[in-house]
C-alpha positions, 0 to 999 in steps of 0.5 A: 896349481891346486891340481899340482899341488895335489900330485906333488904331496902324493910324491913327496916322500916324509916320515909317519912320525909328521903329519900328513896331508889329504890326497884331496888337499884343498877340497871340504871333502877332508874336514878342517887342517888339523894345526901339525897339517897346516904347519907340514904344509908349509913346512915344505908342499905348499913352497916347494910346489909354488917355487916349482911352478914358477920356475917352469912355468913360461912367461904368459907376455903379461906383465902384471900376470908374471909379477902377481905369480912372482908376489905370491912365491915370494908371500908363501915363502916369507910365512913359511920362514916365518914358521922356520924361526918362529917355531924353532926348540930352540930361541936367541934374539936372532932368532926373533929378529928374523921372524918379526922381518918375514912375519912382518913383510908377510902381513905386509903381502896381504894388503898388496896381494888382497886388499879387499881383506881384512887382517885378522886379530890373529894376524895382529898376536902374531907380531907378539910372538917375538916377546914370547920368545924372547919372555918364555922361550921356544913357543911349545912351552905355551901353545896349546895344542896338547889342550886342543888334541884333548877336546878333540878326544873329549868330544869322542866320547859318548855322552848319552846327552848327559852334560855334566855339572854347569859349572858356570851356576853361581848359585853353586857352591864350588866346594860343594859342587858334586861331579857329574857323570861325565866328568867322572867318565871321564876321570875313570877311563883315565886312572884306568889308562893311567894303572893300565901303563903303569902296570905293565910297564913297571920293572915288576909286571911280568915278562908276558905283560911288558912283552903284550904291552910293547906288541900294542906301543907298536901300533898305537902311538900315546904321545905327543904327536910333535915328538913323534913315536917316543922308544929307547934311545939304544937299540935293544938286543932283540933288534940286532941280527949278525951280519958280514959287511960288505966289500965297499963298507968295510974299506969306508969302516977300515979306514974311519978307525983306523985308529983302533985294534979292530977286531973284525972289521967283516963282522958287524951286528945289523940293527933293524931300526934306530930310535933316537930325539923321539924318532926311529930311523931305519936303513932303505931296505926297511922302510925308505921315507925313515931311512931319509936323513940330513947327518953332520959331516963330522962329530960334533960339527955346527949344524950348517954342516950337515948333508942329504943322504940315503943310511944303507945300513946301521950296524953295531961294530965291537973293537979293541981301544987298549984291553978295553973291548967296545962296541960303537953304534955306525949306519952306513949313509949315501950321499946326495950331492948338489946338482950345479945349476946357472939359476937355483931357483931356492938361492932366493929363499936361504932361510928355506934351507931345500935345495935340487939335489941328483934324483940317486946319492952316489955309488961311494958309501960315508960312515959315521956314527950314529950319533951323527943323524941330525934328522929326518928329510922331505923329498919329491921329485923336481924333474926326471933326474933331481930331487928337492929335499929339506930337512925336518928340523923340530929340534933347533932351526939351522943357524948358520953360525953357531955361537947364535945359540947362546 
């Protein structure tokens, strides 16, 4: 089973900002996984692999063995769905209720499947998360991952065995305590880094320094891993390239802009990459893994009215509205159509929100405004003719009724 999961991990398409899993997942060789890697594993990889293994597996003839495998799959999905509701960046009493439902079922499943296992304090703490959600809001406001990352960076410092001042010494006054060498080094490096960032990003900085800093930022991500690559929301002029739109895109764009006096539906400016909400979207020819998206089917649509697709082209188009020349950024998207299955293996796990689609998106292009792009998607082959996809929604977990957010 572990071999199958590793093969599935290698075949999964995921954006760069999402924590990646090692190819030898489950081996002691890769060391302890980070919390964000476990989140990735339970957002998509492990649950989808187990569902696929169970779906493709023939009955063994042993009722107990088959029943236990089904329980293991259900048990893992309970944890995955609890995480989805609990780690949403939007919360509500409904979020807390759904989280508690799945977490209680998950903990009960531990005692059923592994009766000799002793529950840990973290299992008890997990049952208090609904209280935290209701009292303090989404968990990203109170979790300590940023401190954990800071500790990890500090551990990599070359301290030359100088451990610094013993702050636990009760005989030394806090007011007269001198700073140790290690603390001074850390503070000095921090101040130098902040001064460098300020110098290179200031409007008064020489253009050559600003350009150099832009190059450095492309190679190194100084921001929180959970927010992805933090870039400007609007594509710059340097990111634009004049093009002639393909015939099918022209036709769909003309229909999309039927209520406007368009200057020209043939010409536009290709956008090489489109930053939004801290992550980057690209067309298929630029980066396949960053072209897989979920998008709102219409402007202002609720969060449950979204569809998966692949970006063929992102472009900026100019048109006349009254006496004004305006421009919008659009995306030409090819939609994935769901497979019509008599026995959908994910139907039982509706809150997991994974679905099976045809392997290739439809040939007909759909024109959307770039603002309708909702989030990236994970994708993995299901069989020779289909793929399984799930939205990587780190902003707010989807609900069937938007009123539940209020």
